[in-house]
C-alpha positions in Angstrom: 35.5 -26.9 -8.6 38.5 -24.8 -7.5 38.0 -22.4 -10.4 34.3 -22.1 -9.5 35.2 -21.4 -5.9 37.8 -18.8 -6.9 35.2 -17.1 -9.2 32.8 -16.9 -6.3 35.4 -15.3 -4.0 36.2 -12.7 -6.6 32.5 -11.9 -7.0 32.2 -11.5 -3.3 35.2 -9.2 -3.0 34.0 -7.1 -5.9 30.5 -6.6 -4.5 31.5 -6.4 -0.8 28.3 -8.4 0.0 27.9 -9.3 3.6 26.9 -12.8 2.8 26.6 -14.3 -0.6 24.3 -17.1 0.6 23.0 -19.1 -2.4 22.1 -16.1 -4.5 20.8 -16.7 -8.0 19.7 -14.3 -10.7 16.0 -13.6 -10.5 13.8 -15.1 -13.1 12.4 -11.6 -13.8 15.7 -10.3 -15.0 16.4 -9.3 -18.6 18.4 -11.7 -20.7 21.4 -13.0 -18.6 21.5 -10.0 -16.2 23.2 -11.3 -13.0 21.4 -8.8 -10.7 19.0 -8.5 -9.0 19.3 -11.9 -7.4 17.6 -13.9 -4.8 18.8 -16.4 -2.2 17.3 -19.4 -0.5 16.0 -17.3 2.4 14.2 -14.9 0.0 16.6 -12.1 0.4 17.0 -9.8 -2.7 20.4 -8.3 -3.6 20.3 -5.2 -5.8 23.4 -4.0 -7.7 23.4 -0.8 -9.8 26.3 1.0 -11.6 26.3 4.7 -10.8 30.0 5.7 -10.3 29.3 9.5 -10.4 26.3 9.4 -8.0 26.6 10.7 -4.5 23.5 9.0 -3.0 21.4 6.0 -4.2 18.3 4.6 -2.5 16.3 1.5 -3.3 12.5 1.9 -3.1 10.5 -1.4 -2.8 6.9 -0.3 -3.0 5.8 -3.0 -0.5 9.1 -3.5 1.2 12.3 -1.8 2.3 13.2 1.7 1.4 16.9 2.1 2.1 20.2 3.7 1.2 22.4 1.6 -1.0 26.2 1.2 -0.3 28.7 2.4 -2.8 31.5 0.0 -3.7 35.0 0.7 -4.8 34.2 -0.3 -8.4 31.4 2.3 -8.8 28.5 -0.1 -8.1 25.9 0.4 -5.4 24.6 -2.6 -3.6 21.8 -3.4 -1.1 20.5 -6.7 0.3 17.0 -6.9 1.7 15.8 -8.8 4.7 13.8 -12.0 3.7 10.8 -10.9 1.6 7.4 -12.5 1.0 7.2 -14.6 -2.2 5.9 -13.0 -5.3 6.7 -10.2 -7.7 7.9 -7.0 -6.0 7.9 -3.6 -7.7 10.8 -1.3 -7.0 12.6 1.7 -8.3 16.0 3.2 -7.6 16.5 6.9 -6.6 19.8 8.2 -8.0 20.7 11.6 -6.7 17.0 12.4 -6.5 16.0 10.9 -9.9 13.7 7.9 -9.8 14.8 5.3 -12.4 14.3 1.6 -13.2 16.9 -1.0 -12.6 18.3 -1.9 -16.1 18.9 -5.5 -14.9 15.1 -6.0 -14.3 12.4 -6.6 -16.8 10.1 -3.5 -16.9 6.5 -3.9 -15.8 3.8 -1.3 -16.1 2.7 -0.5 -12.6 2.2 2.7 -10.6 1.3 4.5 -13.9 4.9 4.0 -15.2 7.3 1.3 -16.3 9.0 0.0 -13.2 11.4 -2.7 -12.1 10.3 -5.8 -10.3 11.9 -8.9 -8.9 10.4 -12.3 -8.6 10.9 -14.0 -5.2 10.1 -17.7 -5.6 7.6 -19.4 -3.3 9.3 -22.8 -2.4 7.4 -25.8 -3.6 4.9 -23.7 -5.5 4.4 -24.1 -9.3 0.8 -23.3 -9.9 1.7 -20.0 -11.7 4.7 -21.4 -13.5 4.8 -22.9 -17.1 4.5 -26.6 -16.8 4.6 -29.6 -19.2 0.9 -29.3 -19.9 -1.2 -28.1 -22.9 -1.0 -24.3 -23.1 -3.6 -21.8 -24.2 -2.9 -18.6 -26.2 -2.8 -15.0 -25.2 -4.1 -12.8 -28.1 -4.2 -9.1 -28.7 -7.5 -7.7 -29.7 -8.8 -4.3 -30.8 -12.4 -3.2 -30.8 -14.1 0.1 -31.6 -16.1 1.6 -28.8 -18.8 4.2 -29.6 -18.8 5.0 -25.9 -15.2 6.3 -26.0 -15.1 7.1 -29.7 -11.8 5.3 -29.9 -10.3 1.9 -30.7 -9.7 0.0 -27.5 -7.1 -2.6 -26.7 -7.5 -5.8 -24.7 -5.8 -9.1 -24.2 -7.6 -12.4 -24.4 -6.7 -15.9 -23.2 -8.1 -18.9 -25.1 -7.9 -22.3 -23.5 -5.6 -25.0 -25.0 -8.3 -26.8 -27.1 -9.8 -23.6 -28.5 -8.3 -24.1 -32.0 -8.4 -27.9 -32.1 -12.1 -28.2 -31.2 -13.8 -25.7 -33.4 -17.3 -26.6 -32.4 -16.7 -26.1 -28.7 -18.0 -23.0 -27.0 -16.7 -21.5 -23.8 -17.7 -19.5 -20.7 -15.9 -16.1 -20.2 -14.2 -14.5 -17.3 -13.6 -10.7 -17.6 -10.5 -10.1 -15.4 -9.5 -6.5 -14.6 -6.1 -5.0 -13.5 -5.5 -2.6 -10.7 -5.0 1.2 -10.6 -1.8 2.3 -12.2 -1.5 -1.0 -14.2 -3.0 -1.9 -17.5 -4.4 -4.9 -19.4 -1.0 -6.5 -19.7 -0.7 -7.0 -15.9 -2.6 -10.2 -15.5 -0.4 -12.1 -17.9 3.0 -10.4 -17.5 2.9 -10.0 -13.7 0.0 -12.2 -12.7 0.8 -15.3 -14.9 -3.0 -15.8 -15.3 -2.5 -17.9 -18.5 -0.2 -20.3 -16.7 -2.5 -20.5 -13.7 -5.4 -21.5 -16.0 -3.3 -23.8 -18.1 -2.4 -25.8 -14.9 -5.9 -25.7 -13.4 -7.4 -26.9 -16.7 -4.8 -29.6 -17.2 -5.5 -31.0 -13.7 -9.3 -30.8 -14.3 -9.6 -28.3 -11.4 -11.1 -25.6 -13.5 -13.4 -25.5 -16.5 -11.8 -24.4 -19.8 -12.7 -20.8 -20.2 -11.9 -17.6 -22.2 -10.4 -14.8 -20.2 -10.7 -11.2 -21.3 -8.4 -8.6 -19.8 -9.5 -5.1 -20.8 -8.0 -1.6 -20.3 -9.7 -0.2 -17.2 -9.4 3.5 -18.1 -12.1 5.0 -20.2 -13.3 8.5 -21.1 -16.5 9.2 -23.0 -16.3 10.5 -26.5 -15.8 14.3 -26.5 -15.2 14.4 -22.7 -12.0 16.4 -22.0 -9.4 15.0 -19.7 -9.8 16.2 -16.1 -7.3 18.7 -14.8 -6.2 17.0 -11.5 -2.9 18.9 -11.0 -2.5 19.5 -7.3 -5.7 17.6 -6.4 -5.5 15.1 -3.5 -7.0 11.6 -3.8 -10.1 12.3 -1.7 -10.8 15.7 -3.2 -14.2 16.4 -4.9 -12.4 16.8 -8.3 -10.6 13.4 -7.9 -13.8 11.7 -6.8 -15.7 13.0 -9.8 -12.9 12.0 -12.2 -13.0 8.5 -10.8 -16.8 8.3 -11.0 -16.7 9.5 -14.6 -14.1 6.9 -15.5 -16.1 4.1 -13.8 -19.3 5.1 -15.6 -17.6 5.3 -19.0 -15.8 1.9 -18.4 -19.1 0.3 -17.3 -20.8 1.4 -20.5 -17.8 0.5 -22.7 -17.7 -3.0 -21.3 -21.4 -3.7 -21.5 -22.2 -1.9 -24.7 -19.0 -2.5 -26.7 -16.6 -5.1 -25.3 -19.0 -7.9 -24.3 -20.9 -7.7 -27.7 -17.6 -7.7 -29.5 -16.3 -10.8 -27.6 -19.6 -12.7 -28.1 -19.7 -12.0 -31.8 -16.0 -12.7 -32.4 -15.2 -15.7 -30.3 -16.9 -18.9 -29.5 -18.5 -17.9 -26.2 -21.6 -19.2 -24.4 -23.3 -15.8 -24.4 -25.4 -15.8 -21.3 -25.1 -14.8 -17.6 -24.7 -18.3 -16.3 -21.5 -18.5 -18.4 -20.1 -15.1 -17.7 -17.9 -14.0 -14.7 -16.1 -10.8 -13.8 -13.3 -10.2 -11.3 -10.6 -7.7 -10.7 -7.8 -6.7 -8.3 -7.8 -3.4 -6.3 -9.4 -0.8 -8.6 -10.5 -3.7 -10.9 -12.3 -5.2 -7.9 -14.2 -2.0 -7.4 -15.0 -1.8 -11.1 -16.2 -5.4 -10.9 -18.7 -4.7 -8.2 -20.1 -1.6 -9.9 -20.4 -3.3 -13.3 -21.8 -6.6 -12.1 -24.3 -5.3 -9.5 -25.6 -2.9 -12.1 -25.9 -5.7 -14.6 -26.9 -8.9 -12.9 -28.7 -9.8 -16.2 -25.2 -10.2 -17.6 -23.1 -11.8 -14.8 -23.6 -14.6 -12.2 -20.0 -14.9 -10.9 -18.3 -12.0 -9.1 -14.9 -11.7 -7.6 -13.1 -8.9 -5.7 -9.3 -9.3 -5.1 -8.0 -6.8 -2.6 -10.8 -4.5 -3.7 -14.5 -5.0 -3.8 -16.5 -1.8 -3.7 -16.3 1.8 -2.3 -19.2 1.0 0.1 -17.9 2.5 3.4 -18.4 6.1 4.0 -15.9 8.0 6.2 -16.4 6.9 9.8 -19.1 4.3 8.9 -18.1 0.7 9.0 -21.7 -0.6 8.5 -22.8 -1.7 5.1 -26.6 -1.7 4.6 -27.0 -4.7 2.4 -30.7 -3.9 2.1 -30.0 -0.8 0.1 -26.5 -1.2 -1.3 -26.2 -1.6 -5.0 -29.8 -0.5 -5.6 -31.1 -3.3 -3.3 -29.5 -6.2 -5.2 -28.9 -8.1 -2.0 -32.0 -7.1 -0.1 -33.3 -10.6 -0.3 -30.3 -12.9 0.5 -32.1 -16.1 -0.7 -33.0 -14.5 -4.1 -29.5 -13.1 -4.4 -28.0 -16.5 -3.7 -30.2 -18.1 -6.4 -29.2 -15.5 -8.9 -25.5 -15.1 -8.2 -23.7 -18.4 -8.3 -20.5 -17.0 -6.6 -19.6 -13.9 -4.7 -15.9 -14.1 -3.8 -13.8 -11.5 -1.9 -10.1 -11.8 -0.8 -7.3 -9.9 0.7 -3.7 -10.4 1.8 -3.1 -10.6 5.6 -0.2 -8.1 5.3 -2.0 -5.5 3.2 -2.3 -1.9 4.5 -4.7 -1.8 7.4 -7.2 0.6 5.8 -7.5 -1.6 2.7 -7.6 -4.9 4.7 -10.1 -3.6 7.2 -12.5 -2.4 4.4 -12.7 -5.9 2.9 -13.0 -7.5 6.3 -15.8 -5.2 7.1 -17.5 -6.1 3.9 -17.1 -9.8 4.7 -18.6 -9.2 8.2 -21.5 -7.2 6.7 -22.3 -10.0 4.3 -22.1 -12.6 7.1 -24.5 -10.5 9.2 -27.0 -10.4 6.3 -26.6 -14.2 5.6 -25.5 -13.5 2.1 -23.6 -16.5 0.8 -20.1 -15.7 -0.3 -16.5 -16.9 -0.1 -13.9 -14.9 1.9 -10.2 -15.8 1.4 -7.1 -14.3 3.1 -3.7 -14.8 1.5 -1.3 -15.5 4.3 1.7 -13.2 4.6 1.3 -11.2 1.4 0.8 -7.5 0.8 -1.0 -5.5 -1.9 1.0 -7.3 -4.6 0.8 -9.9 -7.2 1.3 -13.0 -5.1 -1.9 -12.2 -3.3 -3.8 -11.9 -6.6 -2.2 -15.0 -8.1 -3.4 -17.0 -5.1 -6.8 -15.3 -5.4 -7.2 -16.3 -9.0 -6.0 -19.9 -8.2 -8.8 -20.2 -5.6 -11.4 -18.3 -7.6 -11.1 -19.9 -11.1 -11.9 -23.5 -10.0 -15.2 -22.3 -8.5 -16.4 -20.8 -11.8 -19.1 -22.3 -14.0 -19.5 -25.4 -11.9 -23.3 -24.8 -11.7 -23.6 -23.9 -15.4 -24.1 -26.6 -17.9 -23.3 -26.3 -21.6 
């Protein structure tokens, strides 16, 4: 015990940490990397070696952005205030160059490989691997005539998929957000563990989950030149519309037929759902409302639809989405679940847009579920909670 105490004192003196607390290496670290680390009050300590640097800053995308302090041994350190639970993206700015922390696993987010640190949520295990039967995450490739390319997707099969070869399953198409890719829902979101645990506890129906790449461009269509264009510019809006249209056709004309012909699905709308986070939520609304003949379960996680024009907070449910919701009773009979959610600490513009959508649906008496994740931002803990609430509601009205 004395040796352990001495080692701790040496570590403290080397790092010049203000308070070591009960820091432990983050579960998101590579191999046995000691940093970043997290303590019992959810503070994160970053430590980076850059002896020749003159200035180092840490940049948490939904958290602190601050100068790090240089230590005598050439390491730079910073300890955050207590952070919300979940996976937090961050990068480090070393003399103006943005880099990843070599101690962190790299995750694809913000259109690049970035660092992230997992801050545990005390007493919460629904997204952790447990001693239950586990499904498989498979890589698939399919050819799309829409894009003229081979397309990549990931697919989750439930635990009994291979042991019960006569069983057929409903399908959830689950989309990532902007700047992320099809790996996000398993690497960052832990969707496979969430479903494993829900299925094991009989809270959710066994299902297949398809996670596709949300970026698409039609065959022969050149890449748009968006250099210097702002997000709201006409050029940017057209590029997004073109991508959304191509993705919609790729999904409905190539991906769904491939999945239904390759895996043991129940290939009808009563056994098919779609949901997505942020950009994927917007894609979900566009695809599903255009194709209610294919889908009867719809979910938007921190992103539902681009339905609010500038300065207009009123959604005309009679005309939106080609009048799909004009008759609330008929819509409720046809769509078994319409689900929208947002984190309470998300950026105001994003949060208000989804709250306005919820209010508009309530005014029109359109049956739906609205969920707010307490204390979380536009990050993965919000979307893990969303999936954990959404998945148990799926396919309960459908019979095999």
